[in-house]
Biopython code that builds the backbone (N, CA, C, O; Angstrom):
import numpy as np
from Bio.PDB.StructureBuilder import StructureBuilder

atoms = [
    (1, "MET", "N", (-119.878, -57.576, 25.161)),
    (1, "MET", "CA", (-120.553, -56.839, 24.263)),
    (1, "MET", "C", (-120.016, -56.990, 22.699)),
    (1, "MET", "O", (-118.828, -57.133, 22.408)),
    (2, "ALA", "N", (-120.993, -56.939, 21.848)),
    (2, "ALA", "CA", (-120.577, -57.435, 20.570)),
    (2, "ALA", "C", (-119.774, -56.259, 19.608)),
    (2, "ALA", "O", (-119.871, -55.141, 20.113)),
    (3, "THR", "N", (-119.218, -56.281, 18.683)),
    (3, "THR", "CA", (-118.574, -55.310, 17.947)),
    (3, "THR", "C", (-119.664, -54.594, 17.207)),
    (3, "THR", "O", (-120.464, -55.238, 16.528)),
    (4, "PRO", "N", (-119.732, -53.233, 17.314)),
    (4, "PRO", "CA", (-120.761, -52.492, 16.520)),
    (4, "PRO", "C", (-120.862, -53.038, 15.116)),
    (4, "PRO", "O", (-119.920, -53.653, 14.617)),
    (5, "LYS", "N", (-121.952, -52.829, 14.499)),
    (5, "LYS", "CA", (-122.167, -53.226, 13.145)),
    (5, "LYS", "C", (-123.111, -52.187, 12.419)),
    (5, "LYS", "O", (-124.099, -51.688, 12.958)),
    (6, "LEU", "N", (-122.678, -51.917, 11.105)),
    (6, "LEU", "CA", (-123.304, -51.051, 10.256)),
    (6, "LEU", "C", (-123.787, -51.873, 9.350)),
    (6, "LEU", "O", (-123.142, -52.839, 8.945)),
    (7, "THR", "N", (-125.067, -51.551, 8.905)),
    (7, "THR", "CA", (-125.659, -52.155, 7.634)),
    (7, "THR", "C", (-126.356, -50.999, 6.868)),
    (7, "THR", "O", (-126.956, -50.106, 7.466)),
    (8, "THR", "N", (-126.257, -51.055, 5.608)),
    (8, "THR", "CA", (-126.764, -50.004, 4.751)),
    (8, "THR", "C", (-127.831, -50.601, 3.748)),
    (8, "THR", "O", (-127.774, -51.793, 3.448)),
    (9, "TYR", "N", (-128.811, -49.760, 3.228)),
    (9, "TYR", "CA", (-129.681, -49.994, 2.399)),
    (9, "TYR", "C", (-130.034, -48.910, 1.489)),
    (9, "TYR", "O", (-130.945, -48.113, 1.713)),
    (10, "PHE", "N", (-129.192, -48.900, 0.324)),
    (10, "PHE", "CA", (-129.194, -48.060, -0.802)),
    (10, "PHE", "C", (-129.659, -48.723, -2.092)),
    (10, "PHE", "O", (-128.884, -49.165, -2.941)),
    (11, "LYS", "N", (-131.106, -48.760, -2.178)),
    (11, "LYS", "CA", (-131.605, -49.319, -3.131)),
    (11, "LYS", "C", (-133.161, -48.883, -3.428)),
    (11, "LYS", "O", (-133.781, -48.088, -2.720)),
    (12, "THR", "N", (-133.686, -49.535, -4.593)),
    (12, "THR", "CA", (-135.068, -49.221, -4.802)),
    (12, "THR", "C", (-135.811, -50.484, -4.293)),
    (12, "THR", "O", (-135.498, -51.628, -4.619)),
    (13, "PHE", "N", (-136.843, -50.152, -3.446)),
    (13, "PHE", "CA", (-137.708, -51.529, -3.044)),
    (13, "PHE", "C", (-138.956, -51.326, -3.676)),
    (13, "PHE", "O", (-139.316, -50.186, -3.970)),
    (14, "THR", "N", (-139.727, -52.430, -3.941)),
    (14, "THR", "CA", (-141.029, -52.589, -4.495)),
    (14, "THR", "C", (-141.857, -52.748, -3.595)),
    (14, "THR", "O", (-141.437, -53.504, -2.719)),
    (15, "THR", "N", (-143.141, -52.252, -3.379)),
    (15, "THR", "CA", (-144.021, -52.463, -2.464)),
    (15, "THR", "C", (-144.748, -53.643, -2.692)),
    (15, "THR", "O", (-144.681, -53.957, -3.881)),
    (16, "ASP", "N", (-145.499, -54.516, -1.929)),
    (16, "ASP", "CA", (-146.024, -55.701, -2.216)),
    (16, "ASP", "C", (-147.530, -55.280, -2.640)),
    (16, "ASP", "O", (-147.866, -54.145, -2.976)),
    (17, "THR", "N", (-148.306, -56.331, -2.566)),
    (17, "THR", "CA", (-149.634, -55.882, -2.969)),
    (17, "THR", "C", (-150.558, -55.281, -1.955)),
    (17, "THR", "O", (-151.704, -54.967, -2.279)),
    (18, "LEU", "N", (-150.089, -55.104, -0.706)),
    (18, "LEU", "CA", (-150.602, -54.454, 0.287)),
    (18, "LEU", "C", (-150.014, -53.069, 0.312)),
    (18, "LEU", "O", (-150.627, -52.231, 0.973)),
    (19, "GLY", "N", (-149.035, -52.747, -0.244)),
    (19, "GLY", "CA", (-148.421, -51.616, -0.137)),
    (19, "GLY", "C", (-147.291, -51.453, 0.772)),
    (19, "GLY", "O", (-146.865, -50.322, 1.007)),
    (20, "GLN", "N", (-146.792, -52.446, 1.281)),
    (20, "GLN", "CA", (-145.860, -52.652, 2.446)),
    (20, "GLN", "C", (-144.394, -53.000, 1.811)),
    (20, "GLN", "O", (-144.275, -53.634, 0.762)),
    (21, "ILE", "N", (-143.312, -52.514, 2.563)),
    (21, "ILE", "CA", (-141.918, -52.945, 2.189)),
    (21, "ILE", "C", (-141.286, -53.512, 3.540)),
    (21, "ILE", "O", (-141.201, -52.762, 4.513)),
    (22, "PHE", "N", (-140.860, -54.777, 3.601)),
    (22, "PHE", "CA", (-140.355, -55.405, 4.778)),
    (22, "PHE", "C", (-138.770, -55.259, 4.614)),
    (22, "PHE", "O", (-138.032, -56.129, 4.153)),
    (23, "MET", "N", (-138.370, -53.953, 5.094)),
    (23, "MET", "CA", (-136.807, -53.498, 4.672)),
    (23, "MET", "C", (-135.817, -54.489, 5.170)),
    (23, "MET", "O", (-134.977, -55.044, 4.462)),
    (24, "THR", "N", (-135.984, -54.663, 6.427)),
    (24, "THR", "CA", (-134.723, -55.391, 7.021)),
    (24, "THR", "C", (-134.815, -57.081, 7.155)),
    (24, "THR", "O", (-133.940, -57.920, 7.372)),
    (25, "GLY", "N", (-136.279, -57.193, 6.925)),
    (25, "GLY", "CA", (-136.480, -58.552, 7.448)),
    (25, "GLY", "C", (-136.265, -58.631, 9.101)),
    (25, "GLY", "O", (-136.147, -57.579, 9.730)),
    (26, "ILE", "N", (-136.218, -59.916, 9.773)),
    (26, "ILE", "CA", (-135.990, -59.881, 11.127)),
    (26, "ILE", "C", (-134.624, -60.225, 11.521)),
    (26, "ILE", "O", (-134.079, -61.302, 11.283)),
    (27, "LEU", "N", (-134.082, -59.174, 12.177)),
    (27, "LEU", "CA", (-132.596, -59.128, 12.594)),
    (27, "LEU", "C", (-132.403, -59.477, 14.143)),
    (27, "LEU", "O", (-133.076, -59.002, 15.058)),
    (28, "ASP", "N", (-131.431, -60.332, 14.255)),
    (28, "ASP", "CA", (-130.922, -60.738, 15.907)),
    (28, "ASP", "C", (-130.227, -59.684, 16.253)),
    (28, "ASP", "O", (-129.191, -59.358, 15.674)),
    (29, "VAL", "N", (-130.796, -58.979, 17.346)),
    (29, "VAL", "CA", (-129.971, -57.991, 17.878)),
    (29, "VAL", "C", (-129.624, -58.236, 19.260)),
    (29, "VAL", "O", (-129.324, -57.328, 20.036)),
    (30, "SER", "N", (-129.666, -59.531, 19.586)),
    (30, "SER", "CA", (-129.601, -59.726, 21.227)),
    (30, "SER", "C", (-128.272, -59.395, 21.679)),
    (30, "SER", "O", (-128.193, -59.165, 22.886)),
    (31, "LYS", "N", (-127.162, -59.312, 20.979)),
    (31, "LYS", "CA", (-125.622, -59.011, 21.345)),
    (31, "LYS", "C", (-125.380, -57.568, 21.539)),
    (31, "LYS", "O", (-124.282, -57.155, 21.910)),
    (32, "TYR", "N", (-126.583, -56.640, 21.248)),
    (32, "TYR", "CA", (-126.367, -55.124, 21.232)),
    (32, "TYR", "C", (-127.271, -54.517, 22.285)),
    (32, "TYR", "O", (-128.197, -55.052, 22.895)),
    (33, "SER", "N", (-126.806, -53.293, 22.363)),
    (33, "SER", "CA", (-127.744, -52.402, 23.493)),
    (33, "SER", "C", (-128.499, -51.275, 22.927)),
    (33, "SER", "O", (-129.266, -50.546, 23.557)),
    (34, "GLN", "N", (-128.195, -51.199, 21.616)),
    (34, "GLN", "CA", (-128.821, -49.925, 21.195)),
    (34, "GLN", "C", (-128.639, -49.960, 19.633)),
    (34, "GLN", "O", (-127.561, -50.310, 19.152)),
    (35, "VAL", "N", (-129.770, -49.572, 18.802)),
    (35, "VAL", "CA", (-129.772, -49.501, 17.424)),
    (35, "VAL", "C", (-130.162, -48.056, 16.920)),
    (35, "VAL", "O", (-131.116, -47.492, 17.456)),
    (36, "ASN", "N", (-129.506, -47.481, 15.978)),
    (36, "ASN", "CA", (-129.658, -46.210, 15.335)),
    (36, "ASN", "C", (-130.130, -46.472, 13.948)),
    (36, "ASN", "O", (-129.607, -47.365, 13.281)),
    (37, "LEU", "N", (-131.213, -45.646, 13.430)),
    (37, "LEU", "CA", (-131.591, -45.764, 12.146)),
    (37, "LEU", "C", (-131.844, -44.270, 11.474)),
    (37, "LEU", "O", (-132.525, -43.350, 11.927)),
    (38, "GLU", "N", (-131.216, -44.317, 10.472)),
    (38, "GLU", "CA", (-131.592, -43.054, 9.494)),
    (38, "GLU", "C", (-132.237, -43.637, 8.267)),
    (38, "GLU", "O", (-131.690, -44.634, 7.795)),
    (39, "ILE", "N", (-133.223, -43.211, 7.727)),
    (39, "ILE", "CA", (-133.889, -43.499, 6.584)),
    (39, "ILE", "C", (-134.443, -42.456, 5.813)),
    (39, "ILE", "O", (-135.102, -41.639, 6.456)),
    (40, "ILE", "N", (-134.335, -42.260, 4.500)),
    (40, "ILE", "CA", (-134.779, -41.046, 3.731)),
    (40, "ILE", "C", (-135.510, -41.820, 2.385)),
    (40, "ILE", "O", (-135.078, -42.865, 1.898)),
    (41, "GLN", "N", (-136.433, -41.246, 2.008)),
    (41, "GLN", "CA", (-136.703, -41.588, 0.640)),
    (41, "GLN", "C", (-135.979, -40.832, -0.607)),
    (41, "GLN", "O", (-136.401, -39.711, -0.891)),
    (42, "TRP", "N", (-135.108, -41.283, -1.225)),
    (42, "TRP", "CA", (-134.296, -40.398, -2.023)),
    (42, "TRP", "C", (-133.679, -41.163, -3.189)),
    (42, "TRP", "O", (-133.216, -42.276, -2.943)),
    (43, "PRO", "N", (-133.628, -40.733, -4.312)),
    (43, "PRO", "CA", (-134.225, -39.544, -4.828)),
    (43, "PRO", "C", (-135.592, -39.387, -4.860)),
    (43, "PRO", "O", (-136.282, -40.371, -5.123)),
    (44, "HIS", "N", (-136.119, -38.286, -4.630)),
    (44, "HIS", "CA", (-137.779, -38.079, -4.109)),
    (44, "HIS", "C", (-138.522, -38.655, -5.355)),
    (44, "HIS", "O", (-138.247, -38.526, -6.548)),
    (45, "ALA", "N", (-139.456, -39.271, -4.796)),
    (45, "ALA", "CA", (-140.686, -40.008, -5.452)),
    (45, "ALA", "C", (-141.866, -39.655, -4.633)),
    (45, "ALA", "O", (-141.857, -39.467, -3.416)),
    (46, "ALA", "N", (-142.945, -39.580, -5.475)),
    (46, "ALA", "CA", (-144.245, -39.096, -4.666)),
    (46, "ALA", "C", (-144.876, -40.286, -4.041)),
    (46, "ALA", "O", (-145.749, -40.934, -4.618)),
    (47, "VAL", "N", (-144.416, -40.576, -2.826)),
    (47, "VAL", "CA", (-145.011, -41.881, -2.024)),
    (47, "VAL", "C", (-145.161, -41.160, -0.572)),
    (47, "VAL", "O", (-144.449, -40.300, -0.054)),
    (48, "SER", "N", (-146.311, -41.796, -0.106)),
    (48, "SER", "CA", (-146.759, -41.261, 1.434)),
    (48, "SER", "C", (-146.623, -42.774, 2.226)),
    (48, "SER", "O", (-147.477, -43.655, 2.122)),
    (49, "MET", "N", (-145.511, -42.879, 2.949)),
    (49, "MET", "CA", (-145.506, -44.065, 3.759)),
    (49, "MET", "C", (-144.996, -43.782, 5.173)),
    (49, "MET", "O", (-144.509, -42.707, 5.523)),
    (50, "THR", "N", (-145.173, -44.966, 6.028)),
    (50, "THR", "CA", (-144.913, -44.660, 7.461)),
    (50, "THR", "C", (-143.719, -45.787, 7.664)),
    (50, "THR", "O", (-143.751, -46.855, 7.053)),
    (51, "VAL", "N", (-142.844, -45.496, 8.429)),
    (51, "VAL", "CA", (-141.658, -46.359, 8.768)),
    (51, "VAL", "C", (-142.233, -46.769, 10.287)),
    (51, "VAL", "O", (-142.636, -45.948, 11.111)),
    (52, "SER", "N", (-142.190, -48.023, 10.450)),
    (52, "SER", "CA", (-142.461, -48.827, 11.604)),
    (52, "SER", "C", (-141.224, -49.624, 12.204)),
    (52, "SER", "O", (-140.780, -50.560, 11.538)),
    (53, "CYS", "N", (-140.635, -49.303, 13.444)),
    (53, "CYS", "CA", (-139.743, -50.228, 13.962)),
    (53, "CYS", "C", (-140.378, -51.020, 15.115)),
    (53, "CYS", "O", (-141.008, -50.588, 16.080)),
    (54, "ASP", "N", (-140.027, -52.424, 14.747)),
    (54, "ASP", "CA", (-140.607, -53.387, 15.751)),
    (54, "ASP", "C", (-139.517, -54.092, 16.532)),
    (54, "ASP", "O", (-138.465, -54.392, 15.967)),
    (55, "MET", "N", (-139.699, -54.330, 17.633)),
    (55, "MET", "CA", (-138.639, -55.028, 18.701)),
    (55, "MET", "C", (-139.221, -56.053, 19.621)),
    (55, "MET", "O", (-140.293, -55.764, 20.153)),
    (56, "GLY", "N", (-138.743, -57.055, 19.851)),
    (56, "GLY", "CA", (-139.145, -57.992, 20.697)),
    (56, "GLY", "C", (-138.831, -59.553, 19.999)),
    (56, "GLY", "O", (-137.799, -59.813, 19.382)),
    (57, "LYS", "N", (-139.807, -60.388, 20.210)),
    (57, "LYS", "CA", (-139.657, -61.611, 19.511)),
    (57, "LYS", "C", (-140.518, -61.806, 18.463)),
    (57, "LYS", "O", (-141.729, -61.969, 18.609)),
    (58, "LEU", "N", (-139.805, -61.793, 17.163)),
    (58, "LEU", "CA", (-140.516, -61.486, 15.995)),
    (58, "LEU", "C", (-140.673, -62.801, 15.060)),
    (58, "LEU", "O", (-141.454, -62.921, 14.116)),
    (59, "SER", "N", (-139.788, -63.720, 15.523)),
    (59, "SER", "CA", (-139.793, -65.015, 14.670)),
    (59, "SER", "C", (-140.442, -66.198, 15.261)),
    (59, "SER", "O", (-140.160, -66.358, 16.448)),
    (60, "GLY", "N", (-141.175, -67.002, 14.785)),
    (60, "GLY", "CA", (-141.851, -68.140, 15.187)),
    (60, "GLY", "C", (-143.170, -67.487, 15.912)),
    (60, "GLY", "O", (-143.997, -66.806, 15.306)),
    (61, "SER", "N", (-143.233, -67.820, 17.371)),
    (61, "SER", "CA", (-144.175, -67.470, 18.099)),
    (61, "SER", "C", (-143.825, -65.886, 18.519)),
    (61, "SER", "O", (-142.813, -65.577, 19.148)),
    (62, "THR", "N", (-144.731, -65.042, 18.109)),
    (62, "THR", "CA", (-144.255, -63.650, 18.353)),
    (62, "THR", "C", (-144.696, -62.894, 19.439)),
    (62, "THR", "O", (-145.889, -63.115, 19.644)),
    (63, "LEU", "N", (-144.203, -62.078, 20.229)),
    (63, "LEU", "CA", (-144.659, -61.298, 21.055)),
    (63, "LEU", "C", (-143.590, -59.883, 21.078)),
    (63, "LEU", "O", (-142.469, -59.865, 21.585)),
    (64, "ALA", "N", (-144.098, -59.041, 20.569)),
    (64, "ALA", "CA", (-143.514, -57.705, 20.167)),
    (64, "ALA", "C", (-144.313, -56.386, 20.142)),
    (64, "ALA", "O", (-145.512, -56.320, 20.414)),
    (65, "GLN", "N", (-143.561, -55.377, 19.802)),
    (65, "GLN", "CA", (-144.110, -53.952, 20.079)),
    (65, "GLN", "C", (-143.547, -53.039, 18.892)),
    (65, "GLN", "O", (-142.435, -53.252, 18.410)),
    (66, "VAL", "N", (-144.318, -52.090, 18.485)),
    (66, "VAL", "CA", (-143.965, -51.031, 17.758)),
    (66, "VAL", "C", (-143.035, -50.153, 18.616)),
    (66, "VAL", "O", (-143.650, -49.569, 19.508)),
    (67, "VAL", "N", (-141.819, -49.930, 18.579)),
    (67, "VAL", "CA", (-140.848, -49.083, 19.474)),
    (67, "VAL", "C", (-140.973, -47.653, 18.764)),
    (67, "VAL", "O", (-140.881, -46.680, 19.513)),
    (68, "GLY", "N", (-141.165, -47.434, 17.453)),
    (68, "GLY", "CA", (-140.896, -46.406, 16.834)),
    (68, "GLY", "C", (-141.758, -46.187, 15.550)),
    (68, "GLY", "O", (-141.861, -47.178, 14.827)),
    (69, "GLN", "N", (-142.397, -45.035, 15.149)),
    (69, "GLN", "CA", (-143.277, -44.944, 13.994)),
    (69, "GLN", "C", (-143.089, -43.557, 13.626)),
    (69, "GLN", "O", (-143.127, -42.692, 14.501)),
    (70, "PHE", "N", (-142.878, -43.251, 12.350)),
    (70, "PHE", "CA", (-142.668, -42.101, 11.767)),
    (70, "PHE", "C", (-142.920, -41.955, 10.415)),
    (70, "PHE", "O", (-142.825, -43.028, 9.819)),
    (71, "PRO", "N", (-143.215, -40.981, 9.699)),
    (71, "PRO", "CA", (-143.621, -40.550, 8.339)),
    (71, "PRO", "C", (-142.001, -40.743, 7.570)),
    (71, "PRO", "O", (-140.979, -40.270, 8.068)),
    (72, "LEU", "N", (-142.033, -41.507, 6.316)),
    (72, "LEU", "CA", (-140.875, -41.525, 5.644)),
    (72, "LEU", "C", (-140.849, -40.190, 4.803)),
    (72, "LEU", "O", (-141.864, -39.691, 4.318)),
    (73, "GLY", "N", (-139.614, -39.683, 4.686)),
    (73, "GLY", "CA", (-139.680, -38.508, 4.182)),
    (73, "GLY", "C", (-137.833, -38.287, 3.666)),
    (73, "GLY", "O", (-136.993, -39.187, 3.644)),
    (74, "THR", "N", (-137.635, -36.930, 3.327)),
    (74, "THR", "CA", (-136.298, -36.687, 2.897)),
    (74, "THR", "C", (-135.335, -35.981, 3.867)),
    (74, "THR", "O", (-134.233, -35.563, 3.509)),
    (75, "ASP", "N", (-135.899, -35.856, 5.325)),
    (75, "ASP", "CA", (-135.026, -35.442, 6.356)),
    (75, "ASP", "C", (-134.209, -36.414, 6.837)),
    (75, "ASP", "O", (-134.656, -37.521, 7.136)),
    (76, "GLY", "N", (-132.918, -36.091, 6.960)),
    (76, "GLY", "CA", (-132.031, -37.158, 7.480)),
    (76, "GLY", "C", (-132.094, -37.091, 9.104)),
    (76, "GLY", "O", (-131.184, -36.553, 9.735)),
    (77, "ILE", "N", (-133.067, -37.589, 9.652)),
    (77, "ILE", "CA", (-133.077, -37.706, 11.119)),
    (77, "ILE", "C", (-132.762, -39.094, 11.655)),
    (77, "ILE", "O", (-133.363, -40.092, 11.258)),
    (78, "ILE", "N", (-131.773, -39.125, 12.596)),
    (78, "ILE", "CA", (-131.360, -40.396, 13.348)),
    (78, "ILE", "C", (-132.410, -40.820, 14.437)),
    (78, "ILE", "O", (-132.856, -40.026, 15.265)),
    (79, "HIS", "N", (-132.704, -41.928, 14.372)),
    (79, "HIS", "CA", (-133.751, -42.361, 15.520)),
    (79, "HIS", "C", (-132.930, -43.358, 16.092)),
    (79, "HIS", "O", (-132.223, -44.128, 15.443)),
    (80, "THR", "N", (-133.037, -43.326, 17.321)),
    (80, "THR", "CA", (-132.108, -44.142, 18.429)),
    (80, "THR", "C", (-133.095, -44.932, 19.449)),
    (80, "THR", "O", (-133.881, -44.296, 20.151)),
    (81, "PHE", "N", (-133.013, -46.417, 19.499)),
    (81, "PHE", "CA", (-133.821, -47.145, 20.286)),
    (81, "PHE", "C", (-132.907, -48.050, 21.191)),
    (81, "PHE", "O", (-132.025, -48.757, 20.703)),
    (82, "ASN", "N", (-133.169, -47.985, 22.528)),
    (82, "ASN", "CA", (-132.389, -48.963, 23.406)),
    (82, "ASN", "C", (-133.040, -50.055, 23.202)),
    (82, "ASN", "O", (-134.251, -50.045, 22.978)),
    (83, "LEU", "N", (-132.195, -51.342, 23.263)),
    (83, "LEU", "CA", (-132.784, -52.615, 22.875)),
    (83, "LEU", "C", (-133.502, -53.414, 24.163)),
    (83, "LEU", "O", (-132.936, -53.708, 25.216)),
    (84, "VAL", "N", (-134.728, -53.655, 23.846)),
    (84, "VAL", "CA", (-135.337, -54.287, 25.074)),
    (84, "VAL", "C", (-135.890, -55.618, 24.475)),
    (84, "VAL", "O", (-136.872, -56.111, 25.030)),
    (85, "GLY", "N", (-135.393, -56.188, 23.485)),
    (85, "GLY", "CA", (-135.836, -57.377, 23.121)),
    (85, "GLY", "C", (-134.830, -57.977, 21.919)),
    (85, "GLY", "O", (-134.145, -57.184, 21.272)),
    (86, "PRO", "N", (-134.784, -59.210, 21.691)),
    (86, "PRO", "CA", (-133.857, -59.886, 20.949)),
    (86, "PRO", "C", (-133.925, -59.853, 19.670)),
    (86, "PRO", "O", (-133.000, -60.397, 19.067)),
    (87, "GLU", "N", (-135.013, -59.221, 18.887)),
    (87, "GLU", "CA", (-135.047, -58.947, 17.530)),
    (87, "GLU", "C", (-135.585, -57.735, 17.263)),
    (87, "GLU", "O", (-136.309, -57.187, 18.095)),
    (88, "PHE", "N", (-135.273, -57.124, 15.978)),
    (88, "PHE", "CA", (-135.603, -55.878, 15.414)),
    (88, "PHE", "C", (-136.196, -55.870, 13.787)),
    (88, "PHE", "O", (-135.745, -56.672, 12.969)),
    (89, "SER", "N", (-136.915, -55.191, 13.541)),
    (89, "SER", "CA", (-137.167, -55.104, 12.167)),
    (89, "SER", "C", (-137.725, -53.532, 11.740)),
    (89, "SER", "O", (-138.198, -52.709, 12.524)),
    (90, "VAL", "N", (-137.560, -53.394, 10.504)),
    (90, "VAL", "CA", (-138.180, -52.043, 9.935)),
    (90, "VAL", "C", (-138.986, -52.447, 8.974)),
    (90, "VAL", "O", (-138.556, -53.290, 8.188)),
    (91, "VAL", "N", (-140.256, -51.964, 8.834)),
    (91, "VAL", "CA", (-141.194, -52.016, 7.811)),
    (91, "VAL", "C", (-141.909, -50.797, 7.257)),
    (91, "VAL", "O", (-142.299, -49.959, 8.071)),
    (92, "LEU", "N", (-142.079, -50.646, 6.234)),
    (92, "LEU", "CA", (-142.602, -49.376, 5.665)),
    (92, "LEU", "C", (-144.158, -49.735, 5.249)),
    (92, "LEU", "O", (-144.370, -50.684, 4.495)),
    (93, "THR", "N", (-145.025, -49.091, 5.670)),
    (93, "THR", "CA", (-146.402, -49.323, 5.266)),
    (93, "THR", "C", (-147.099, -48.189, 4.668)),
    (93, "THR", "O", (-146.598, -47.070, 4.777)),
    (94, "GLY", "N", (-148.280, -48.368, 4.003)),
    (94, "GLY", "CA", (-149.130, -47.146, 3.725)),
    (94, "GLY", "C", (-149.024, -46.872, 2.128)),
    (94, "GLY", "O", (-149.765, -46.038, 1.608)),
    (95, "GLY", "N", (-148.247, -47.472, 1.508)),
    (95, "GLY", "CA", (-147.684, -47.218, 0.097)),
    (95, "GLY", "C", (-148.882, -47.912, -0.690)),
    (95, "GLY", "O", (-149.784, -48.639, -0.274)),
    (96, "THR", "N", (-148.578, -47.428, -2.013)),
    (96, "THR", "CA", (-149.467, -47.947, -3.014)),
    (96, "THR", "C", (-148.987, -49.125, -3.475)),
    (96, "THR", "O", (-147.779, -49.181, -3.702)),
    (97, "PRO", "N", (-149.678, -50.105, -3.671)),
    (97, "PRO", "CA", (-149.293, -51.461, -4.163)),
    (97, "PRO", "C", (-148.398, -51.595, -5.585)),
    (97, "PRO", "O", (-148.616, -50.962, -6.618)),
    (98, "THR", "N", (-147.429, -52.496, -5.384)),
    (98, "THR", "CA", (-146.517, -52.684, -6.498)),
    (98, "THR", "C", (-145.628, -51.149, -7.122)),
    (98, "THR", "O", (-145.525, -50.922, -8.327)),
    (99, "THR", "N", (-145.159, -50.393, -6.238)),
    (99, "THR", "CA", (-144.623, -49.168, -6.498)),
    (99, "THR", "C", (-143.325, -49.260, -6.268)),
    (99, "THR", "O", (-142.944, -49.932, -5.310)),
    (100, "ASP", "N", (-142.511, -48.678, -7.008)),
    (100, "ASP", "CA", (-141.124, -48.557, -7.000)),
    (100, "ASP", "C", (-140.693, -47.422, -5.803)),
    (100, "ASP", "O", (-141.025, -46.244, -5.936)),
    (101, "VAL", "N", (-139.968, -47.864, -4.698)),
    (101, "VAL", "CA", (-139.547, -46.638, -3.778)),
    (101, "VAL", "C", (-138.009, -46.748, -3.467)),
    (101, "VAL", "O", (-137.487, -47.670, -2.840)),
    (102, "PRO", "N", (-137.336, -45.603, -4.035)),
    (102, "PRO", "CA", (-135.921, -45.560, -3.739)),
    (102, "PRO", "C", (-135.759, -45.226, -2.275)),
    (102, "PRO", "O", (-136.363, -44.320, -1.700)),
    (103, "ILE", "N", (-134.937, -45.999, -1.764)),
    (103, "ILE", "CA", (-134.544, -45.644, -0.075)),
    (103, "ILE", "C", (-133.090, -45.737, -0.062)),
    (103, "ILE", "O", (-132.383, -46.430, -0.794)),
    (104, "GLN", "N", (-132.688, -44.823, 1.014)),
    (104, "GLN", "CA", (-131.425, -44.746, 1.426)),
    (104, "GLN", "C", (-131.353, -44.749, 2.787)),
    (104, "GLN", "O", (-131.665, -43.717, 3.382)),
    (105, "ALA", "N", (-130.927, -45.915, 3.518)),
    (105, "ALA", "CA", (-130.952, -46.026, 5.083)),
    (105, "ALA", "C", (-129.631, -46.841, 5.507)),
    (105, "ALA", "O", (-128.879, -47.543, 4.831)),
    (106, "TRP", "N", (-129.621, -46.513, 6.800)),
    (106, "TRP", "CA", (-128.564, -47.243, 7.445)),
    (106, "TRP", "C", (-128.862, -47.630, 8.886)),
    (106, "TRP", "O", (-129.473, -46.775, 9.527)),
    (107, "LEU", "N", (-128.517, -48.855, 9.568)),
    (107, "LEU", "CA", (-128.887, -49.028, 10.585)),
    (107, "LEU", "C", (-127.297, -49.268, 11.447)),
    (107, "LEU", "O", (-126.343, -49.783, 10.864)),
    (108, "PHE", "N", (-127.243, -48.901, 12.586)),
    (108, "PHE", "CA", (-126.024, -49.097, 13.316)),
    (108, "PHE", "C", (-126.282, -49.622, 14.671)),
    (108, "PHE", "O", (-126.915, -48.988, 15.516)),
    (109, "PHE", "N", (-125.678, -51.023, 14.898)),
    (109, "PHE", "CA", (-126.125, -51.448, 16.039)),
    (109, "PHE", "C", (-124.851, -51.452, 17.023)),
    (109, "PHE", "O", (-123.829, -51.850, 16.465)),
    (110, "ARG", "N", (-124.704, -51.089, 18.377)),
    (110, "ARG", "CA", (-123.952, -50.980, 19.206)),
    (110, "ARG", "C", (-124.180, -51.563, 20.616)),
    (110, "ARG", "O", (-123.326, -51.417, 21.490)),
]
sb = StructureBuilder()
sb.init_structure("model")
sb.init_model(0)
sb.init_chain("A")
sb.init_seg("    ")
for serial, (resi, resn, name, xyz) in enumerate(atoms, 1):
    if name == "N":
        sb.init_residue(resn, " ", resi, " ")
    sb.init_atom(name, np.array(xyz, "f"), 0.0, 1.0, " ", f" {name:<3s}", serial, name[0])
structure = sb.get_structure()
């Protein structure tokens, strides 16, 4: 079992031309058994986005699924996923194109 790992994202992201933020990119989680995510939109900005957590084979030829989907908000809720695939990513969708969105988030792999 790998040593637990914590990654934080405390910054302002800008949505792309389709109103998306690819927050984490593709992460190799094959050494872990569980991932925990807490994400809030803070300080508050008037955005309405959906957080999508994908797991499986995400790089190259892909075969994956959405394992969690929930609205981005200001409530600090920890979402826990048992890992069933080698790669994981967090993508925010449904935003206005080229808009700044301040995010505070952490991912904990164990």
